[in-house]
mmCIF entry with sequence, helices, sheets and N, C-alpha, C, O atoms, coordinates in Angstrom:
data_MODEL
# 
_entry.id   MODEL 
# 
_entity.id                         1 
_entity.type                       polymer 
_entity.pdbx_number_of_molecules   1 
# 
_entity_poly.entity_id                      1 
_entity_poly.type                           'polypeptide(L)' 
_entity_poly.nstd_linkage                   no 
_entity_poly.nstd_monomer                   no 
_entity_poly.pdbx_seq_one_letter_code       MGEDNQINQEFGNVSILFTSRNDEAYNLKCSATAYPDRGFAQAKSFDQFMELIME 
_entity_poly.pdbx_seq_one_letter_code_can   MGEDNQINQEFGNVSILFTSRNDEAYNLKCSATAYPDRGFAQAKSFDQFMELIME 
_entity_poly.pdbx_strand_id                 A 
# 
loop_
_entity_poly_seq.entity_id 
_entity_poly_seq.num 
_entity_poly_seq.mon_id 
_entity_poly_seq.hetero 
1 1  MET n 
1 2  GLY n 
1 3  GLU n 
1 4  ASP n 
1 5  ASN n 
1 6  GLN n 
1 7  ILE n 
1 8  ASN n 
1 9  GLN n 
1 10 GLU n 
1 11 PHE n 
1 12 GLY n 
1 13 ASN n 
1 14 VAL n 
1 15 SER n 
1 16 ILE n 
1 17 LEU n 
1 18 PHE n 
1 19 THR n 
1 20 SER n 
1 21 ARG n 
1 22 ASN n 
1 23 ASP n 
1 24 GLU n 
1 25 ALA n 
1 26 TYR n 
1 27 ASN n 
1 28 LEU n 
1 29 LYS n 
1 30 CYS n 
1 31 SER n 
1 32 ALA n 
1 33 THR n 
1 34 ALA n 
1 35 TYR n 
1 36 PRO n 
1 37 ASP n 
1 38 ARG n 
1 39 GLY n 
1 40 PHE n 
1 41 ALA n 
1 42 GLN n 
1 43 ALA n 
1 44 LYS n 
1 45 SER n 
1 46 PHE n 
1 47 ASP n 
1 48 GLN n 
1 49 PHE n 
1 50 MET n 
1 51 GLU n 
1 52 LEU n 
1 53 ILE n 
1 54 MET n 
1 55 GLU n 
# 
_struct_asym.id          A 
_struct_asym.entity_id   1 
# 
loop_
_struct_conf.conf_type_id 
_struct_conf.id 
_struct_conf.pdbx_PDB_helix_id 
_struct_conf.beg_label_comp_id 
_struct_conf.beg_label_asym_id 
_struct_conf.beg_label_seq_id 
_struct_conf.pdbx_beg_PDB_ins_code 
_struct_conf.end_label_comp_id 
_struct_conf.end_label_asym_id 
_struct_conf.end_label_seq_id 
_struct_conf.pdbx_end_PDB_ins_code 
_struct_conf.beg_auth_comp_id 
_struct_conf.beg_auth_asym_id 
_struct_conf.beg_auth_seq_id 
_struct_conf.end_auth_comp_id 
_struct_conf.end_auth_asym_id 
_struct_conf.end_auth_seq_id 
_struct_conf.pdbx_PDB_helix_class 
_struct_conf.details 
_struct_conf.pdbx_PDB_helix_length 
HELX_P HELX_P1 AA1 GLU A 3  ? ASN A 5  ? GLU A 3  ASN A 5  5 ? 3 
HELX_P HELX_P2 AA2 PHE A 46 ? ILE A 53 ? PHE A 46 ILE A 53 1 ? 8 
# 
_struct_conf_type.id          HELX_P 
_struct_conf_type.criteria    ? 
_struct_conf_type.reference   ? 
# 
_struct_sheet.id               AA1 
_struct_sheet.type             ? 
_struct_sheet.number_strands   2 
_struct_sheet.details          ? 
# 
_struct_sheet_order.sheet_id     AA1 
_struct_sheet_order.range_id_1   1 
_struct_sheet_order.range_id_2   2 
_struct_sheet_order.offset       ? 
_struct_sheet_order.sense        anti-parallel 
# 
loop_
_struct_sheet_range.sheet_id 
_struct_sheet_range.id 
_struct_sheet_range.beg_label_comp_id 
_struct_sheet_range.beg_label_asym_id 
_struct_sheet_range.beg_label_seq_id 
_struct_sheet_range.pdbx_beg_PDB_ins_code 
_struct_sheet_range.end_label_comp_id 
_struct_sheet_range.end_label_asym_id 
_struct_sheet_range.end_label_seq_id 
_struct_sheet_range.pdbx_end_PDB_ins_code 
_struct_sheet_range.beg_auth_comp_id 
_struct_sheet_range.beg_auth_asym_id 
_struct_sheet_range.beg_auth_seq_id 
_struct_sheet_range.end_auth_comp_id 
_struct_sheet_range.end_auth_asym_id 
_struct_sheet_range.end_auth_seq_id 
AA1 1 ASN A 13 ? ARG A 21 ? ASN A 13 ARG A 21 
AA1 2 GLU A 24 ? THR A 33 ? GLU A 24 THR A 33 
# 
loop_
_atom_site.group_PDB 
_atom_site.id 
_atom_site.type_symbol 
_atom_site.label_atom_id 
_atom_site.label_alt_id 
_atom_site.label_comp_id 
_atom_site.label_asym_id 
_atom_site.label_entity_id 
_atom_site.label_seq_id 
_atom_site.pdbx_PDB_ins_code 
_atom_site.Cartn_x 
_atom_site.Cartn_y 
_atom_site.Cartn_z 
_atom_site.occupancy 
_atom_site.B_iso_or_equiv 
_atom_site.pdbx_formal_charge 
_atom_site.auth_seq_id 
_atom_site.auth_comp_id 
_atom_site.auth_asym_id 
_atom_site.auth_atom_id 
_atom_site.pdbx_PDB_model_num 
ATOM 1   N N  . MET A 1 1  ? 98.933  108.218 89.315  1.00 0.00 ? 1  MET A N  1 
ATOM 2   C CA . MET A 1 1  ? 99.959  109.108 88.815  1.00 0.00 ? 1  MET A CA 1 
ATOM 3   C C  . MET A 1 1  ? 100.347 110.097 89.912  1.00 0.00 ? 1  MET A C  1 
ATOM 4   O O  . MET A 1 1  ? 99.505  110.539 90.694  1.00 0.00 ? 1  MET A O  1 
ATOM 5   N N  . GLY A 1 2  ? 101.604 110.427 89.955  1.00 0.00 ? 2  GLY A N  1 
ATOM 6   C CA . GLY A 1 2  ? 102.104 111.352 90.954  1.00 0.00 ? 2  GLY A CA 1 
ATOM 7   C C  . GLY A 1 2  ? 102.376 112.717 90.353  1.00 0.00 ? 2  GLY A C  1 
ATOM 8   O O  . GLY A 1 2  ? 101.738 113.132 89.385  1.00 0.00 ? 2  GLY A O  1 
ATOM 9   N N  . GLU A 1 3  ? 103.315 113.388 90.934  1.00 0.00 ? 3  GLU A N  1 
ATOM 10  C CA . GLU A 1 3  ? 103.712 114.716 90.515  1.00 0.00 ? 3  GLU A CA 1 
ATOM 11  C C  . GLU A 1 3  ? 104.194 114.691 89.065  1.00 0.00 ? 3  GLU A C  1 
ATOM 12  O O  . GLU A 1 3  ? 104.904 113.768 88.666  1.00 0.00 ? 3  GLU A O  1 
ATOM 13  N N  . ASP A 1 4  ? 103.813 115.699 88.272  1.00 0.00 ? 4  ASP A N  1 
ATOM 14  C CA . ASP A 1 4  ? 104.219 115.812 86.863  1.00 0.00 ? 4  ASP A CA 1 
ATOM 15  C C  . ASP A 1 4  ? 103.834 114.581 86.042  1.00 0.00 ? 4  ASP A C  1 
ATOM 16  O O  . ASP A 1 4  ? 104.549 114.202 85.114  1.00 0.00 ? 4  ASP A O  1 
ATOM 17  N N  . ASN A 1 5  ? 102.703 113.957 86.383  1.00 0.00 ? 5  ASN A N  1 
ATOM 18  C CA . ASN A 1 5  ? 102.217 112.761 85.686  1.00 0.00 ? 5  ASN A CA 1 
ATOM 19  C C  . ASN A 1 5  ? 103.188 111.584 85.759  1.00 0.00 ? 5  ASN A C  1 
ATOM 20  O O  . ASN A 1 5  ? 103.192 110.726 84.876  1.00 0.00 ? 5  ASN A O  1 
ATOM 21  N N  . GLN A 1 6  ? 104.003 111.544 86.798  1.00 0.00 ? 6  GLN A N  1 
ATOM 22  C CA . GLN A 1 6  ? 104.902 110.414 86.994  1.00 0.00 ? 6  GLN A CA 1 
ATOM 23  C C  . GLN A 1 6  ? 104.177 109.337 87.794  1.00 0.00 ? 6  GLN A C  1 
ATOM 24  O O  . GLN A 1 6  ? 103.344 109.634 88.651  1.00 0.00 ? 6  GLN A O  1 
ATOM 25  N N  . ILE A 1 7  ? 104.505 108.099 87.504  1.00 0.00 ? 7  ILE A N  1 
ATOM 26  C CA . ILE A 1 7  ? 103.908 106.974 88.218  1.00 0.00 ? 7  ILE A CA 1 
ATOM 27  C C  . ILE A 1 7  ? 104.569 106.837 89.588  1.00 0.00 ? 7  ILE A C  1 
ATOM 28  O O  . ILE A 1 7  ? 105.796 106.842 89.698  1.00 0.00 ? 7  ILE A O  1 
ATOM 29  N N  . ASN A 1 8  ? 103.748 106.715 90.629  1.00 0.00 ? 8  ASN A N  1 
ATOM 30  C CA . ASN A 1 8  ? 104.254 106.535 91.984  1.00 0.00 ? 8  ASN A CA 1 
ATOM 31  C C  . ASN A 1 8  ? 104.689 105.087 92.137  1.00 0.00 ? 8  ASN A C  1 
ATOM 32  O O  . ASN A 1 8  ? 103.852 104.186 92.127  1.00 0.00 ? 8  ASN A O  1 
ATOM 33  N N  . GLN A 1 9  ? 105.975 104.855 92.279  1.00 0.00 ? 9  GLN A N  1 
ATOM 34  C CA . GLN A 1 9  ? 106.469 103.480 92.371  1.00 0.00 ? 9  GLN A CA 1 
ATOM 35  C C  . GLN A 1 9  ? 106.682 103.010 93.810  1.00 0.00 ? 9  GLN A C  1 
ATOM 36  O O  . GLN A 1 9  ? 107.159 101.896 94.026  1.00 0.00 ? 9  GLN A O  1 
ATOM 37  N N  . GLU A 1 10 ? 106.336 103.839 94.797  1.00 0.00 ? 10 GLU A N  1 
ATOM 38  C CA . GLU A 1 10 ? 106.526 103.509 96.214  1.00 0.00 ? 10 GLU A CA 1 
ATOM 39  C C  . GLU A 1 10 ? 107.971 103.087 96.485  1.00 0.00 ? 10 GLU A C  1 
ATOM 40  O O  . GLU A 1 10 ? 108.814 103.937 96.771  1.00 0.00 ? 10 GLU A O  1 
ATOM 41  N N  . PHE A 1 11 ? 108.270 101.780 96.400  1.00 0.00 ? 11 PHE A N  1 
ATOM 42  C CA . PHE A 1 11 ? 109.612 101.272 96.673  1.00 0.00 ? 11 PHE A CA 1 
ATOM 43  C C  . PHE A 1 11 ? 110.251 100.652 95.432  1.00 0.00 ? 11 PHE A C  1 
ATOM 44  O O  . PHE A 1 11 ? 111.376 100.158 95.510  1.00 0.00 ? 11 PHE A O  1 
ATOM 45  N N  . GLY A 1 12 ? 109.575 100.665 94.315  1.00 0.00 ? 12 GLY A N  1 
ATOM 46  C CA . GLY A 1 12 ? 110.091 100.035 93.094  1.00 0.00 ? 12 GLY A CA 1 
ATOM 47  C C  . GLY A 1 12 ? 109.697 98.568  93.056  1.00 0.00 ? 12 GLY A C  1 
ATOM 48  O O  . GLY A 1 12 ? 108.659 98.177  93.590  1.00 0.00 ? 12 GLY A O  1 
ATOM 49  N N  . ASN A 1 13 ? 110.528 97.769  92.428  1.00 0.00 ? 13 ASN A N  1 
ATOM 50  C CA . ASN A 1 13 ? 110.313 96.316  92.364  1.00 0.00 ? 13 ASN A CA 1 
ATOM 51  C C  . ASN A 1 13 ? 110.822 95.708  93.662  1.00 0.00 ? 13 ASN A C  1 
ATOM 52  O O  . ASN A 1 13 ? 112.001 95.841  93.991  1.00 0.00 ? 13 ASN A O  1 
ATOM 53  N N  . VAL A 1 14 ? 109.949 95.048  94.391  1.00 0.00 ? 14 VAL A N  1 
ATOM 54  C CA . VAL A 1 14 ? 110.313 94.471  95.688  1.00 0.00 ? 14 VAL A CA 1 
ATOM 55  C C  . VAL A 1 14 ? 110.352 92.956  95.566  1.00 0.00 ? 14 VAL A C  1 
ATOM 56  O O  . VAL A 1 14 ? 109.453 92.338  94.997  1.00 0.00 ? 14 VAL A O  1 
ATOM 57  N N  . SER A 1 15 ? 111.411 92.374  96.111  1.00 0.00 ? 15 SER A N  1 
ATOM 58  C CA . SER A 1 15 ? 111.563 90.924  96.116  1.00 0.00 ? 15 SER A CA 1 
ATOM 59  C C  . SER A 1 15 ? 111.870 90.472  97.535  1.00 0.00 ? 15 SER A C  1 
ATOM 60  O O  . SER A 1 15 ? 112.736 91.037  98.203  1.00 0.00 ? 15 SER A O  1 
ATOM 61  N N  . ILE A 1 16 ? 111.146 89.439  97.996  1.00 0.00 ? 16 ILE A N  1 
ATOM 62  C CA . ILE A 1 16 ? 111.371 88.871  99.320  1.00 0.00 ? 16 ILE A CA 1 
ATOM 63  C C  . ILE A 1 16 ? 111.531 87.360  99.161  1.00 0.00 ? 16 ILE A C  1 
ATOM 64  O O  . ILE A 1 16 ? 110.650 86.681  98.634  1.00 0.00 ? 16 ILE A O  1 
ATOM 65  N N  . LEU A 1 17 ? 112.659 86.854  99.621  1.00 0.00 ? 17 LEU A N  1 
ATOM 66  C CA . LEU A 1 17 ? 112.942 85.426  99.535  1.00 0.00 ? 17 LEU A CA 1 
ATOM 67  C C  . LEU A 1 17 ? 113.154 84.891  100.945 1.00 0.00 ? 17 LEU A C  1 
ATOM 68  O O  . LEU A 1 17 ? 114.043 85.349  101.663 1.00 0.00 ? 17 LEU A O  1 
ATOM 69  N N  . PHE A 1 18 ? 112.337 83.922  101.336 1.00 0.00 ? 18 PHE A N  1 
ATOM 70  C CA . PHE A 1 18 ? 112.437 83.306  102.659 1.00 0.00 ? 18 PHE A CA 1 
ATOM 71  C C  . PHE A 1 18 ? 112.767 81.832  102.473 1.00 0.00 ? 18 PHE A C  1 
ATOM 72  O O  . PHE A 1 18 ? 112.137 81.136  101.677 1.00 0.00 ? 18 PHE A O  1 
ATOM 73  N N  . THR A 1 19 ? 113.766 81.366  103.219 1.00 0.00 ? 19 THR A N  1 
ATOM 74  C CA . THR A 1 19 ? 114.162 79.967  103.169 1.00 0.00 ? 19 THR A CA 1 
ATOM 75  C C  . THR A 1 19 ? 114.144 79.407  104.586 1.00 0.00 ? 19 THR A C  1 
ATOM 76  O O  . THR A 1 19 ? 114.587 80.060  105.531 1.00 0.00 ? 19 THR A O  1 
ATOM 77  N N  . SER A 1 20 ? 113.628 78.195  104.718 1.00 0.00 ? 20 SER A N  1 
ATOM 78  C CA . SER A 1 20 ? 113.653 77.536  106.020 1.00 0.00 ? 20 SER A CA 1 
ATOM 79  C C  . SER A 1 20 ? 114.304 76.161  105.880 1.00 0.00 ? 20 SER A C  1 
ATOM 80  O O  . SER A 1 20 ? 114.312 75.552  104.810 1.00 0.00 ? 20 SER A O  1 
ATOM 81  N N  . ARG A 1 21 ? 114.835 75.711  106.975 1.00 0.00 ? 21 ARG A N  1 
ATOM 82  C CA . ARG A 1 21 ? 115.405 74.362  107.050 1.00 0.00 ? 21 ARG A CA 1 
ATOM 83  C C  . ARG A 1 21 ? 114.908 73.726  108.338 1.00 0.00 ? 21 ARG A C  1 
ATOM 84  O O  . ARG A 1 21 ? 114.976 74.330  109.409 1.00 0.00 ? 21 ARG A O  1 
ATOM 85  N N  . ASN A 1 22 ? 114.413 72.514  108.225 1.00 0.00 ? 22 ASN A N  1 
ATOM 86  C CA . ASN A 1 22 ? 113.884 71.794  109.396 1.00 0.00 ? 22 ASN A CA 1 
ATOM 87  C C  . ASN A 1 22 ? 112.865 72.647  110.156 1.00 0.00 ? 22 ASN A C  1 
ATOM 88  O O  . ASN A 1 22 ? 112.882 72.716  111.385 1.00 0.00 ? 22 ASN A O  1 
ATOM 89  N N  . ASP A 1 23 ? 111.983 73.291  109.399 1.00 0.00 ? 23 ASP A N  1 
ATOM 90  C CA . ASP A 1 23 ? 110.913 74.132  109.964 1.00 0.00 ? 23 ASP A CA 1 
ATOM 91  C C  . ASP A 1 23 ? 111.417 75.323  110.770 1.00 0.00 ? 23 ASP A C  1 
ATOM 92  O O  . ASP A 1 23 ? 110.688 75.847  111.612 1.00 0.00 ? 23 ASP A O  1 
ATOM 93  N N  . GLU A 1 24 ? 112.659 75.763  110.525 1.00 0.00 ? 24 GLU A N  1 
ATOM 94  C CA . GLU A 1 24 ? 113.203 76.946  111.183 1.00 0.00 ? 24 GLU A CA 1 
ATOM 95  C C  . GLU A 1 24 ? 113.682 77.929  110.124 1.00 0.00 ? 24 GLU A C  1 
ATOM 96  O O  . GLU A 1 24 ? 114.174 77.541  109.064 1.00 0.00 ? 24 GLU A O  1 
ATOM 97  N N  . ALA A 1 25 ? 113.526 79.209  110.436 1.00 0.00 ? 25 ALA A N  1 
ATOM 98  C CA . ALA A 1 25 ? 113.990 80.242  109.509 1.00 0.00 ? 25 ALA A CA 1 
ATOM 99  C C  . ALA A 1 25 ? 115.489 80.083  109.285 1.00 0.00 ? 25 ALA A C  1 
ATOM 100 O O  . ALA A 1 25 ? 116.250 79.923  110.239 1.00 0.00 ? 25 ALA A O  1 
ATOM 101 N N  . TYR A 1 26 ? 115.904 80.126  108.051 1.00 0.00 ? 26 TYR A N  1 
ATOM 102 C CA . TYR A 1 26 ? 117.313 79.962  107.709 1.00 0.00 ? 26 TYR A CA 1 
ATOM 103 C C  . TYR A 1 26 ? 117.859 81.214  107.022 1.00 0.00 ? 26 TYR A C  1 
ATOM 104 O O  . TYR A 1 26 ? 118.972 81.651  107.313 1.00 0.00 ? 26 TYR A O  1 
ATOM 105 N N  . ASN A 1 27 ? 117.077 81.785  106.115 1.00 0.00 ? 27 ASN A N  1 
ATOM 106 C CA . ASN A 1 27 ? 117.558 82.929  105.347 1.00 0.00 ? 27 ASN A CA 1 
ATOM 107 C C  . ASN A 1 27 ? 116.377 83.807  104.945 1.00 0.00 ? 27 ASN A C  1 
ATOM 108 O O  . ASN A 1 27 ? 115.319 83.308  104.560 1.00 0.00 ? 27 ASN A O  1 
ATOM 109 N N  . LEU A 1 28 ? 116.572 85.110  105.039 1.00 0.00 ? 28 LEU A N  1 
ATOM 110 C CA . LEU A 1 28 ? 115.584 86.078  104.591 1.00 0.00 ? 28 LEU A CA 1 
ATOM 111 C C  . LEU A 1 28 ? 116.320 87.130  103.784 1.00 0.00 ? 28 LEU A C  1 
ATOM 112 O O  . LEU A 1 28 ? 117.231 87.786  104.288 1.00 0.00 ? 28 LEU A O  1 
ATOM 113 N N  . LYS A 1 29 ? 115.924 87.289  102.537 1.00 0.00 ? 29 LYS A N  1 
ATOM 114 C CA . LYS A 1 29 ? 116.568 88.266  101.660 1.00 0.00 ? 29 LYS A CA 1 
ATOM 115 C C  . LYS A 1 29 ? 115.495 89.210  101.125 1.00 0.00 ? 29 LYS A C  1 
ATOM 116 O O  . LYS A 1 29 ? 114.501 88.774  100.546 1.00 0.00 ? 29 LYS A O  1 
ATOM 117 N N  . CYS A 1 30 ? 115.711 90.500  101.327 1.00 0.00 ? 30 CYS A N  1 
ATOM 118 C CA . CYS A 1 30 ? 114.800 91.528  100.825 1.00 0.00 ? 30 CYS A CA 1 
ATOM 119 C C  . CYS A 1 30 ? 115.583 92.460  99.922  1.00 0.00 ? 30 CYS A C  1 
ATOM 120 O O  . CYS A 1 30 ? 116.704 92.856  100.243 1.00 0.00 ? 30 CYS A O  1 
ATOM 121 N N  . SER A 1 31 ? 114.991 92.806  98.799  1.00 0.00 ? 31 SER A N  1 
ATOM 122 C CA . SER A 1 31 ? 115.622 93.795  97.923  1.00 0.00 ? 31 SER A CA 1 
ATOM 123 C C  . SER A 1 31 ? 114.544 94.646  97.268  1.00 0.00 ? 31 SER A C  1 
ATOM 124 O O  . SER A 1 31 ? 113.406 94.214  97.088  1.00 0.00 ? 31 SER A O  1 
ATOM 125 N N  . ALA A 1 32 ? 114.928 95.851  96.923  1.00 0.00 ? 32 ALA A N  1 
ATOM 126 C CA . ALA A 1 32 ? 114.028 96.768  96.232  1.00 0.00 ? 32 ALA A CA 1 
ATOM 127 C C  . ALA A 1 32 ? 114.845 97.514  95.186  1.00 0.00 ? 32 ALA A C  1 
ATOM 128 O O  . ALA A 1 32 ? 115.888 98.094  95.488  1.00 0.00 ? 32 ALA A O  1 
ATOM 129 N N  . THR A 1 33 ? 114.358 97.489  93.965  1.00 0.00 ? 33 THR A N  1 
ATOM 130 C CA . THR A 1 33 ? 115.041 98.152  92.862  1.00 0.00 ? 33 THR A CA 1 
ATOM 131 C C  . THR A 1 33 ? 114.104 99.180  92.252  1.00 0.00 ? 33 THR A C  1 
ATOM 132 O O  . THR A 1 33 ? 113.030 98.842  91.754  1.00 0.00 ? 33 THR A O  1 
ATOM 133 N N  . ALA A 1 34 ? 114.518 100.429 92.296  1.00 0.00 ? 34 ALA A N  1 
ATOM 134 C CA . ALA A 1 34 ? 113.690 101.512 91.767  1.00 0.00 ? 34 ALA A CA 1 
ATOM 135 C C  . ALA A 1 34 ? 113.946 101.712 90.280  1.00 0.00 ? 34 ALA A C  1 
ATOM 136 O O  . ALA A 1 34 ? 115.046 101.469 89.784  1.00 0.00 ? 34 ALA A O  1 
ATOM 137 N N  . TYR A 1 35 ? 112.917 102.157 89.583  1.00 0.00 ? 35 TYR A N  1 
ATOM 138 C CA . TYR A 1 35 ? 113.063 102.488 88.175  1.00 0.00 ? 35 TYR A CA 1 
ATOM 139 C C  . TYR A 1 35 ? 113.657 103.892 88.054  1.00 0.00 ? 35 TYR A C  1 
ATOM 140 O O  . TYR A 1 35 ? 113.087 104.838 88.598  1.00 0.00 ? 35 TYR A O  1 
ATOM 141 N N  . PRO A 1 36 ? 114.778 104.055 87.361  1.00 0.00 ? 36 PRO A N  1 
ATOM 142 C CA . PRO A 1 36 ? 115.387 105.383 87.225  1.00 0.00 ? 36 PRO A CA 1 
ATOM 143 C C  . PRO A 1 36 ? 114.770 106.200 86.089  1.00 0.00 ? 36 PRO A C  1 
ATOM 144 O O  . PRO A 1 36 ? 115.253 107.288 85.777  1.00 0.00 ? 36 PRO A O  1 
ATOM 145 N N  . ASP A 1 37 ? 113.733 105.696 85.485  1.00 0.00 ? 37 ASP A N  1 
ATOM 146 C CA . ASP A 1 37 ? 113.086 106.331 84.333  1.00 0.00 ? 37 ASP A CA 1 
ATOM 147 C C  . ASP A 1 37 ? 112.360 107.606 84.748  1.00 0.00 ? 37 ASP A C  1 
ATOM 148 O O  . ASP A 1 37 ? 111.806 107.666 85.846  1.00 0.00 ? 37 ASP A O  1 
ATOM 149 N N  . ARG A 1 38 ? 112.351 108.616 83.902  1.00 0.00 ? 38 ARG A N  1 
ATOM 150 C CA . ARG A 1 38 ? 111.684 109.885 84.235  1.00 0.00 ? 38 ARG A CA 1 
ATOM 151 C C  . ARG A 1 38 ? 110.165 109.745 84.301  1.00 0.00 ? 38 ARG A C  1 
ATOM 152 O O  . ARG A 1 38 ? 109.482 110.647 84.787  1.00 0.00 ? 38 ARG A O  1 
ATOM 153 N N  . GLY A 1 39 ? 109.635 108.629 83.821  1.00 0.00 ? 39 GLY A N  1 
ATOM 154 C CA . GLY A 1 39 ? 108.206 108.377 83.895  1.00 0.00 ? 39 GLY A CA 1 
ATOM 155 C C  . GLY A 1 39 ? 107.744 107.953 85.277  1.00 0.00 ? 39 GLY A C  1 
ATOM 156 O O  . GLY A 1 39 ? 106.544 107.856 85.532  1.00 0.00 ? 39 GLY A O  1 
ATOM 157 N N  . PHE A 1 40 ? 108.707 107.696 86.182  1.00 0.00 ? 40 PHE A N  1 
ATOM 158 C CA . PHE A 1 40 ? 108.393 107.256 87.536  1.00 0.00 ? 40 PHE A CA 1 
ATOM 159 C C  . PHE A 1 40 ? 108.879 108.281 88.545  1.00 0.00 ? 40 PHE A C  1 
ATOM 160 O O  . PHE A 1 40 ? 109.956 108.858 88.391  1.00 0.00 ? 40 PHE A O  1 
ATOM 161 N N  . ALA A 1 41 ? 108.074 108.506 89.583  1.00 0.00 ? 41 ALA A N  1 
ATOM 162 C CA . ALA A 1 41 ? 108.491 109.377 90.680  1.00 0.00 ? 41 ALA A CA 1 
ATOM 163 C C  . ALA A 1 41 ? 109.615 108.680 91.447  1.00 0.00 ? 41 ALA A C  1 
ATOM 164 O O  . ALA A 1 41 ? 109.753 107.458 91.380  1.00 0.00 ? 41 ALA A O  1 
ATOM 165 N N  . GLN A 1 42 ? 110.407 109.450 92.168  1.00 0.00 ? 42 GLN A N  1 
ATOM 166 C CA . GLN A 1 42 ? 111.497 108.869 92.947  1.00 0.00 ? 42 GLN A CA 1 
ATOM 167 C C  . GLN A 1 42 ? 110.933 107.906 93.982  1.00 0.00 ? 42 GLN A C  1 
ATOM 168 O O  . GLN A 1 42 ? 109.934 108.199 94.638  1.00 0.00 ? 42 GLN A O  1 
ATOM 169 N N  . ALA A 1 43 ? 111.579 106.763 94.122  1.00 0.00 ? 43 ALA A N  1 
ATOM 170 C CA . ALA A 1 43 ? 111.126 105.742 95.071  1.00 0.00 ? 43 ALA A CA 1 
ATOM 171 C C  . ALA A 1 43 ? 111.501 106.126 96.496  1.00 0.00 ? 43 ALA A C  1 
ATOM 172 O O  . ALA A 1 43 ? 112.440 106.890 96.725  1.00 0.00 ? 43 ALA A O  1 
ATOM 173 N N  . LYS A 1 44 ? 110.754 105.586 97.443  1.00 0.00 ? 44 LYS A N  1 
ATOM 174 C CA . LYS A 1 44 ? 111.089 105.745 98.856  1.00 0.00 ? 44 LYS A CA 1 
ATOM 175 C C  . LYS A 1 44 ? 112.346 104.930 99.145  1.00 0.00 ? 44 LYS A C  1 
ATOM 176 O O  . LYS A 1 44 ? 112.705 104.040 98.375  1.00 0.00 ? 44 LYS A O  1 
ATOM 177 N N  . SER A 1 45 ? 113.005 105.235 100.245 1.00 0.00 ? 45 SER A N  1 
ATOM 178 C CA . SER A 1 45 ? 114.266 104.569 100.566 1.00 0.00 ? 45 SER A CA 1 
ATOM 179 C C  . SER A 1 45 ? 114.039 103.122 101.031 1.00 0.00 ? 45 SER A C  1 
ATOM 180 O O  . SER A 1 45 ? 112.948 102.747 101.460 1.00 0.00 ? 45 SER A O  1 
ATOM 181 N N  . PHE A 1 46 ? 115.105 102.332 100.928 1.00 0.00 ? 46 PHE A N  1 
ATOM 182 C CA . PHE A 1 46 ? 115.050 100.953 101.398 1.00 0.00 ? 46 PHE A CA 1 
ATOM 183 C C  . PHE A 1 46 ? 114.850 100.930 102.914 1.00 0.00 ? 46 PHE A C  1 
ATOM 184 O O  . PHE A 1 46 ? 114.178 100.038 103.432 1.00 0.00 ? 46 PHE A O  1 
ATOM 185 N N  . ASP A 1 47 ? 115.419 101.889 103.624 1.00 0.00 ? 47 ASP A N  1 
ATOM 186 C CA . ASP A 1 47 ? 115.216 101.981 105.076 1.00 0.00 ? 47 ASP A CA 1 
ATOM 187 C C  . ASP A 1 47 ? 113.739 102.144 105.407 1.00 0.00 ? 47 ASP A C  1 
ATOM 188 O O  . ASP A 1 47 ? 113.244 101.532 106.353 1.00 0.00 ? 47 ASP A O  1 
ATOM 189 N N  . GLN A 1 48 ? 113.038 102.959 104.643 1.00 0.00 ? 48 GLN A N  1 
ATOM 190 C CA . GLN A 1 48 ? 111.598 103.142 104.861 1.00 0.00 ? 48 GLN A CA 1 
ATOM 191 C C  . GLN A 1 48 ? 110.843 101.840 104.600 1.00 0.00 ? 48 GLN A C  1 
ATOM 192 O O  . GLN A 1 48 ? 109.894 101.513 105.312 1.00 0.00 ? 48 GLN A O  1 
ATOM 193 N N  . PHE A 1 49 ? 111.266 101.106 103.582 1.00 0.00 ? 49 PHE A N  1 
ATOM 194 C CA . PHE A 1 49 ? 110.657 99.807  103.275 1.00 0.00 ? 49 PHE A CA 1 
ATOM 195 C C  . PHE A 1 49 ? 110.834 98.847  104.445 1.00 0.00 ? 49 PHE A C  1 
ATOM 196 O O  . PHE A 1 49 ? 109.880 98.186  104.857 1.00 0.00 ? 49 PHE A O  1 
ATOM 197 N N  . MET A 1 50 ? 112.052 98.767  104.983 1.00 0.00 ? 50 MET A N  1 
ATOM 198 C CA . MET A 1 50 ? 112.326 97.864  106.094 1.00 0.00 ? 50 MET A CA 1 
ATOM 199 C C  . MET A 1 50 ? 111.537 98.265  107.341 1.00 0.00 ? 50 MET A C  1 
ATOM 200 O O  . MET A 1 50 ? 111.023 97.401  108.051 1.00 0.00 ? 50 MET A O  1 
ATOM 201 N N  . GLU A 1 51 ? 111.439 99.549  107.608 1.00 0.00 ? 51 GLU A N  1 
ATOM 202 C CA . GLU A 1 51 ? 110.642 100.011 108.750 1.00 0.00 ? 51 GLU A CA 1 
ATOM 203 C C  . GLU A 1 51 ? 109.187 99.570  108.601 1.00 0.00 ? 51 GLU A C  1 
ATOM 204 O O  . GLU A 1 51 ? 108.555 99.145  109.568 1.00 0.00 ? 51 GLU A O  1 
ATOM 205 N N  . LEU A 1 52 ? 108.666 99.676  107.384 1.00 0.00 ? 52 LEU A N  1 
ATOM 206 C CA . LEU A 1 52 ? 107.271 99.314  107.128 1.00 0.00 ? 52 LEU A CA 1 
ATOM 207 C C  . LEU A 1 52 ? 107.029 97.824  107.353 1.00 0.00 ? 52 LEU A C  1 
ATOM 208 O O  . LEU A 1 52 ? 106.044 97.456  107.993 1.00 0.00 ? 52 LEU A O  1 
ATOM 209 N N  . ILE A 1 53 ? 107.896 96.967  106.846 1.00 0.00 ? 53 ILE A N  1 
ATOM 210 C CA . ILE A 1 53 ? 107.646 95.526  106.987 1.00 0.00 ? 53 ILE A CA 1 
ATOM 211 C C  . ILE A 1 53 ? 107.970 95.001  108.383 1.00 0.00 ? 53 ILE A C  1 
ATOM 212 O O  . ILE A 1 53 ? 107.522 93.918  108.757 1.00 0.00 ? 53 ILE A O  1 
ATOM 213 N N  . MET A 1 54 ? 108.751 95.768  109.158 1.00 0.00 ? 54 MET A N  1 
ATOM 214 C CA . MET A 1 54 ? 109.098 95.316  110.512 1.00 0.00 ? 54 MET A CA 1 
ATOM 215 C C  . MET A 1 54 ? 108.106 95.793  111.557 1.00 0.00 ? 54 MET A C  1 
ATOM 216 O O  . MET A 1 54 ? 108.260 95.475  112.736 1.00 0.00 ? 54 MET A O  1 
ATOM 217 N N  . GLU A 1 55 ? 107.078 96.561  111.150 1.00 0.00 ? 55 GLU A N  1 
ATOM 218 C CA . GLU A 1 55 ? 106.067 97.029  112.108 1.00 0.00 ? 55 GLU A CA 1 
ATOM 219 C C  . GLU A 1 55 ? 105.314 95.876  112.723 1.00 0.00 ? 55 GLU A C  1 
ATOM 220 O O  . GLU A 1 55 ? 104.428 96.089  113.550 1.00 0.00 ? 55 GLU A O  1 
# 
């Protein structure tokens, strides 16, 4: 639980879809959807998510 008993959602719901063709990367799709509910703390930005996975 985070501030004011809100759940820390970090980046929200994260989805990563990777597609390859002939053993080569073809498509990479990343998305993050935050819960706007007052029971959840504000999510971190998508830019922060991308920085984290690109380390």
